[in-house]
N, C-alpha and C positions, 0 to 999 in steps of 0.2 A: 424174671420176676422173683422177688424174695418170697419165702414161704408165708410171710405175714400178709401177703396179698390175697390169699385164698379165703373166701368167705366161709367155706366149710369149717375152718378152724374156729370160727365164732359160733358155730351151731346154726347158721342161717341157711335158708334155701332160696333158690331163684323162683321166679313166678310161673314157670312152665306148667307144673302139675296143678298149682293153685287155679290157674286160668282154665285148664282143661276140665277140671272138676266143676268149676263155676259155670262154664258154658253148658255142660251137660245137666247141671242141677238147677239152672234157672235162677241163680242168685249172683250177687256181686261181692267180690272181696273188698273189704274196706281198706282204704289207703289214708292213714291219718298222719298229718304233719306234726312234727314236734320241734321244739327249740331248747327245751331244758329238761331236767330230771323229773320234775313233777308231771309234766305232760307225758313223758315216756312211761313212767310208772302207771299212770292212769290208763293209758292205751293197753298195756300188757295186762293189767289187772282185769279190766273189763272184757278183754278178748279171751282170757283164761276162763273167767266166770261164765261167758256165753259160749265157750267152745268154738270160737270163730278163728279161722285163719286171718292173718293180718299182715299188711304191708306198712311198716313204719318208714316214713319218708321225710327227707330234709331238702330244702332248697339250697341254692348256692349261698345265700345269706345266712341261713340257719347253720350250715356247715362251718362257715367262718365264725359265727357267734359262739358255737359250742366248742370249737377247736377240733381240728381233724383227728388228732391223736385221742383226745378225750372222747370223741364221738365213737371211735372204734371200740373202746372199752365199755362205753355205755350200751352199745349194741350187744356186746358179749354178755354184759350183766343182765340185759333185758331177757335174753334167751335163758340164762341160768335162773333168773327169777321165776320164769314160767315153769322150768323143769323142776324146780324145788317144790312146786305145788303138786307135782305128778302129771302136769299137763304136757302134752306133746303137740300143741298147736304149731303149725308151720309159721315161721316168721321170716319175712324178707326185709332187707334194708335197701331202700330205693332212693336214687337221686331224682328229685323233682325239677323239671325244667332246666336240665343241663344245657348250657349255651355254647359249649365248645368241645372239640375232641379232647383237648388237654384236660379239661375238668372231668370228663367222663373217665378218662384213663386214670387220673389220680384217684378217683373214687373207687374204681375197680381194684386198683393196686392196694388200697387201704382196707378193703374188705366188703365193699358194697356188693350185693348179690343181684342187683338190678339197677339199670340207669335209664333215664329218659334223655334223649337228645332232641331238643326243640329247634328244628330248623324251619318252623312254620312261617317265620317272618322273611325268609329268603325266597328267591325265585325257585320255582318248582324243581328244576334240574339241580340247582345248588343244594336244595333241601335233600334230594336223593343222594347226592355225592357225599355230603357230610354224614347223613344217617348211615349210609353204607360203610363208611370208614369206621364209625363207632361200632357197628354191628360186627365187622370183621375182627376187630380187637376184642370185643366183649365175648363173642362166641368162642374165641380161642381159650377163654378162661371160664367157660360155662356160665357166663353172666347173661341175663336176658335184657333185651332192649325194647323200649317204648319210643315210637316215633310220633309225629303229629302232622296232620293235614288240616288246614283251616286255622283261623286266628280267633281266639276268645278275647272279647273286650274286657275292660276292668283293670284293676291294679292290685297286685299282691306280691310283696317282696320286689324282686327285680323285674317281674313279669308285668308289662303294662301295654295296653293298646286302647286307643280311643274308640275304634270301631271293630266289630266282629266281621269275620268272613266265613260263611258257612262252608263246610267241607263239600267238595264236589264229588259225588259218588262215582262219576266216570273216571276219576283219577286213582281210586283206591287199589284196584287190581294191579295196575302198573306199579304203583308206589310200593306195595307190599312185596311184589315179585322181585323188583329191582333192588330193594334195600335189604330184604331178609329179616325185617323187624319181627319181634315176637308178639307185639300188641300195637294198637294204633289209637291215639287220642284224636277225637273228632270234635268238630264244632257244630252243635245243633241248637244253640241258643243259651247255653249256660255262660257264666261270666265270672271272672275272678273278683275276689274281694267281697265286702259286705254291702255294696251298693250295686247290685246286679241289674236292676231294672228301675226305670222312672215310671212310677204309677201314682195315681191319685189316691186320696184317703179311702175310697170305697172300691178301688179297682183291684183286680187280680193280676199277678204277673203274667206276661204272655206265655202261651204254651210252648214247650220245646218242639223242635221240628222232627217229630217222630217219622214223618214221611222220608226224611233224609236218612235217618237211622235204619229204617226198614229196607230202603233201597240198597244201602251199604251191606246189610245182612245178606241180601240176595246175591250181591256181587262177590262177596268173600264169606260164604257160609261157614259158620263155626269159628271164624277168626276172632280173637279177643279184642273187644272194643273198650276204650277207656273214656270216662267223662271227667273232665276237669271242672273246677268252679261250681261244684255241686253242693255247697252248703245251703241249708234252708234259711239261714240267718234267723234263728229262733226268736220270735217277737218278745217272748218273756225275758230273754237276756238283754235285748236292746232296751226294753222298758226299764229293767233293773239298772242298767248302766246310766240311763238318763235320769232315773230317780235319784241316784247317788252322785250326781255332779257331772255325768258324762254329757256329750253332745253328739248324738248320732241321729240326725234327721233323715228320714227317707230310706233307711237301710232295709232292704228286702231281698229275699233269696228264692231258690227253686223250691216249689212245693214238694212235700214228701210223697204225695200221691204220684207225681210225675217221676220221681226217683224210683219208687217201687215198680212202676211200669217199665222203666229203663232196665232195672236190675233183672227183670224177668226175660229180657231179650239177650242179645249177644254182648251187651255191656257187662263185663265181668270184673271191672275195677272202677270204683267211684272214689274220687278224691274229696276229702273233707278237711279243710283247714280253718276257714273263718269261724265256723260254729264252735270249734275248740277254743279259739282266741276269745270269742264273745263269752263263753261259759266261764273261762278263767277270769277275765276282766270283770265280769258282772259280780262274781262271788268275792273277789278281792275288794272291789269298791264297797259292796254291801258289808263285808266283815269289818273293814276299817272304819266305816261310818258308824256302825253299831258298837264298835269297841275302840274308841279313839285313844284309849290309854295303852293299847297293845302295840308292841314293837318287835315281837318274835315272829320272824318270817315263817316259821313252821306252822303258826296258827292260821294266818291268812292264805298261805300257799297250800296248806292242808285242806282248808275249806274248798279252795279252787280245785284241787285234785279230786276230792270226793264228788264234786259236781260234774267234773269231766268224765269220771267213771260212769255216772248215771246217764250222761248224754250218749256215750259210746255204747253202753248197754242197750239203750233205746234204738239207736241207729242199727245195730247189728240184728236186733230181734224184730223190729217193726218196719224198717225201711229197706235195708240191703238184703235181708234174708240169709245172712251168713252165719247166724247163730246155729250151733249144732252141726256145722259142716266141716269142722276140723278133723 
């Protein structure tokens, strides 16, 4: 491997110490997805302000959108941006839902400090084989690996499934032992995208399957667990989008109370993507509707960035419990 493949050169860290501290401290490290400069700036600014460790993550599609080379230097710039404030918050760059060994390898060689290999759609033994292959390569380069057992419903980027399949607790010990993964994403009722549940006007979303989570905790005590599809789909943003010309009917997410409960358990990484997208889209729509004469992208993207900072500050302080844990 060429020297540029080492994430340490970018100032990044892997997730091992992050997760160890989160499990002991009863909080979850936030994993925020980004696609562009303004989102990344907002994530770093808010996590510096709240003294929170952070995992900045990109999907396969986001990596293609941002450009692999550009992404490497954006990550380096994000770390330097934090350090110039005097902050030493740990920052990891993570591949979200990697779908092949080749993609994980390419990300590791370009400077990612953590990767997810999602073999959850495969047969159990095939999932183990693929995950183990990624782990062997990644660990050779001190990169941490997230695997997945169980399938989340919903659609987000390339990840889509019509039905969810809950993680089977009786499989987790075998899967972790045979793959060597550093963390495990499980399915307990969360879902990808902004339309997580079908509920009536006066109905609450169904509760997460904490019984499955607690059984998994018993079987692999202290092992880092990950929740995907954990956006709350903030109603205020949905309403703002619809007010200014959007069309999002029936968008609903996971309650923040349930996420707080999960963060106090062995869940030490919670993924949030849709809420960030909603915040950005809502403020851009609002700004352009109120300022129809404006054509400077800095104005409406700046408004979106400020709103995303506020959202992440709230998540870190009041939902994940990661504020002050850096």
